[in-house]
C-alpha positions in Angstrom: 296.8 143.9 -55.1 298.7 147.0 -53.2 298.7 146.3 -49.6 298.5 149.2 -47.4 301.7 149.9 -46.3 302.6 150.1 -50.2 300.1 152.9 -51.2 301.5 154.8 -47.9 305.2 154.5 -49.8 304.4 155.3 -52.9 302.3 158.3 -52.1 305.4 159.8 -49.7 307.3 159.4 -52.8 304.9 161.3 -54.7 304.3 164.2 -52.0 308.2 164.7 -51.4 308.8 164.5 -55.3 306.6 167.6 -55.2 307.8 168.9 -52.3 311.1 169.1 -53.8 309.9 170.5 -57.2 308.9 173.4 -54.3 312.7 174.8 -53.8 313.1 175.7 -57.7 309.8 176.2 -58.5 308.1 179.2 -56.8 304.6 179.0 -58.8 304.4 175.3 -57.9 305.0 175.8 -54.3 302.2 178.9 -54.6 299.7 176.3 -55.7 300.4 173.4 -53.6 300.3 176.0 -50.6 296.7 177.1 -51.8 295.7 173.8 -52.8 296.6 171.9 -49.7 295.5 174.6 -47.4 291.8 175.2 -48.9 291.3 171.0 -48.7 292.8 171.0 -45.1 290.2 173.4 -44.2 287.1 171.8 -45.9 288.1 168.4 -44.2 289.1 170.3 -40.5 285.3 171.4 -41.2 283.5 168.1 -42.0 285.8 166.8 -38.7 284.2 170.2 -36.8 280.6 169.9 -38.0 280.1 166.0 -37.5 281.5 166.6 -33.9 279.1 169.2 -33.1 275.5 169.8 -34.0 274.4 172.6 -35.9 271.4 173.1 -34.5 272.0 174.3 -31.8 272.9 178.1 -31.5 275.8 177.6 -29.0 277.6 174.9 -31.5 277.3 177.1 -34.3 278.9 179.8 -33.1 281.6 176.8 -32.0 282.1 176.1 -35.4 282.0 179.3 -36.4 285.2 180.0 -34.1 286.6 176.6 -35.4 286.5 178.1 -38.9 287.9 180.7 -38.4 290.6 180.1 -36.5 292.0 177.4 -38.4 291.5 179.4 -41.7 293.9 182.3 -40.0 296.5 179.8 -38.7 296.5 177.7 -42.3 297.0 181.6 -44.1 299.9 182.0 -41.6 301.4 178.6 -42.1 301.1 179.6 -45.5 302.8 182.8 -45.6 305.6 181.4 -42.9 306.2 178.2 -45.4 306.3 180.3 -48.4 308.7 183.0 -47.3 310.7 180.3 -46.0 311.4 178.3 -49.2 311.1 181.5 -51.6 313.0 184.5 -50.1 313.8 183.4 -46.4 313.6 187.2 -45.5 311.8 186.3 -41.9 313.8 186.4 -38.8 314.1 182.2 -38.6 317.6 182.2 -39.3 319.7 183.2 -42.6 319.5 179.5 -43.8 315.9 179.4 -43.5 315.0 177.2 -46.8 317.6 174.6 -45.1 315.9 174.8 -41.9 312.5 174.3 -43.4 313.9 171.2 -44.9 314.9 169.8 -42.5 312.0 170.5 -40.0 309.9 168.8 -42.8 312.0 165.7 -43.2 311.8 165.4 -39.6 308.1 165.0 -39.8 308.3 162.5 -43.1 310.8 160.4 -40.8 308.7 160.7 -38.1 305.4 159.3 -39.7 307.6 157.0 -41.5 309.3 155.5 -38.3 306.2 155.2 -36.3 304.4 153.2 -39.0 307.5 150.4 -39.5 308.3 150.4 -36.1 304.7 150.1 -35.1 303.9 147.3 -38.1 307.0 145.1 -36.6 307.0 145.2 -33.2 303.2 145.9 -32.5 303.3 146.0 -28.2 301.0 148.1 -26.0 298.8 150.7 -27.4 300.1 154.2 -27.2 296.9 155.9 -26.0 292.9 155.3 -26.1 292.5 158.2 -28.4 294.2 156.3 -31.8 294.3 152.7 -31.0 297.0 152.2 -34.4 299.5 154.1 -32.4 301.8 152.3 -30.1 304.2 152.9 -27.8 306.8 150.9 -29.9 306.1 153.4 -32.9 306.5 156.4 -31.3 309.8 155.1 -30.1 310.3 154.4 -34.1 309.5 158.0 -34.6 312.4 159.4 -32.8 314.8 156.9 -34.0 314.3 157.0 -37.5 314.0 161.0 -37.0 317.5 160.9 -35.5 318.9 160.0 -38.5 319.2 163.3 -39.9 321.6 164.6 -37.1 324.6 163.1 -38.2 323.4 163.8 -41.9 322.7 167.7 -41.6 326.1 167.3 -38.8 328.4 166.3 -41.0 327.2 167.4 -44.6 326.1 171.3 -43.2 328.5 173.8 -41.3 325.3 175.8 -40.5 324.3 172.6 -38.3 327.5 172.5 -36.0 326.1 172.2 -32.8 325.3 168.4 -32.4 323.4 169.3 -28.9 321.3 171.4 -30.6 320.4 169.6 -33.1 319.5 165.9 -31.5 317.1 168.8 -29.3 315.9 170.2 -32.2 315.0 166.4 -33.7 313.5 165.4 -30.5 311.4 167.9 -29.6 310.2 168.8 -33.4 309.7 164.8 -33.5 306.7 165.1 -30.6 305.1 167.9 -31.7 304.4 165.9 -34.9 303.5 163.0 -32.8 301.3 165.3 -30.7 299.6 166.9 -33.7 299.2 163.4 -35.5 297.0 162.5 -32.2 295.4 165.9 -31.8 293.5 165.2 -35.5 293.1 161.1 -34.2 291.1 162.6 -31.2 289.1 164.9 -33.8 288.6 161.9 -36.3 287.4 159.9 -32.6 285.1 162.1 -31.7 283.5 162.6 -35.3 283.4 158.7 -35.7 285.2 158.7 -38.6 288.4 156.8 -40.1 290.1 159.7 -42.4 289.9 163.1 -42.8 289.4 162.2 -46.6 290.2 159.6 -49.2 292.6 162.2 -51.5 295.9 160.1 -51.0 295.6 156.6 -51.5 297.0 154.3 -48.0 296.8 158.0 -46.3 293.0 158.9 -46.7 293.2 162.8 -46.7 295.6 165.8 -47.2 295.1 166.8 -43.2 295.5 163.3 -42.6 299.0 163.5 -44.2 299.8 167.1 -42.6 298.5 167.2 -39.4 302.0 166.7 -37.2 303.8 169.1 -40.4 301.4 171.8 -39.3 302.4 172.0 -35.5 306.0 170.5 -35.6 307.5 173.0 -38.5 306.4 176.2 -37.0 307.3 174.9 -33.2 310.4 174.0 -35.0 311.3 177.5 -36.7 310.5 178.9 -33.1 312.5 176.8 -31.4 315.3 177.9 -33.8 315.1 181.4 -33.1 316.0 180.5 -29.4 318.7 178.0 -30.4 320.6 180.0 -33.2 
């Protein structure tokens, strides 16, 4: 029987492999962004619908606002990621593809670090919002994401400011965790465990990309100030 941790690791490997392919094949990137955005939007709407009673006129208006704003956000996110990977013509630095790779890896390692450290050290809960989030897991997220700092610093001459790299990794990791907590809060309000069941061991698409959706755009903005 494959346990939950094994499922998460296998699913992560598949997702990382798909992400790697997007840097070489633009059509795969386009297809993935469309599919992921649509599914994430559907899952988000599912949460909002469960939270607010549609029979109430005021709540129907709130749901409509959430639907529109989330759709616009996902559209902007997809455009920024697509342009950064495929063309790099936006003002996010001359090495936009490398920047986006770095930011995505921070989010991935942050998630893995939180899971591993949380499982090993357990300890006090980080917040009441999510009973599975622990302080040790939060620290583990930061620790594991920091592994990228020396790798990128000594490998790519573009990342030649050590202090900026440390600051970027730390802040993006924190934003990634906050994004995760936000979706956890919505799931708690909606009284569901996962946003979906599409990904074995991960739940739904939104469960997998919640931190990325907030951390990557914020990281790109921060890069503008650090460059």
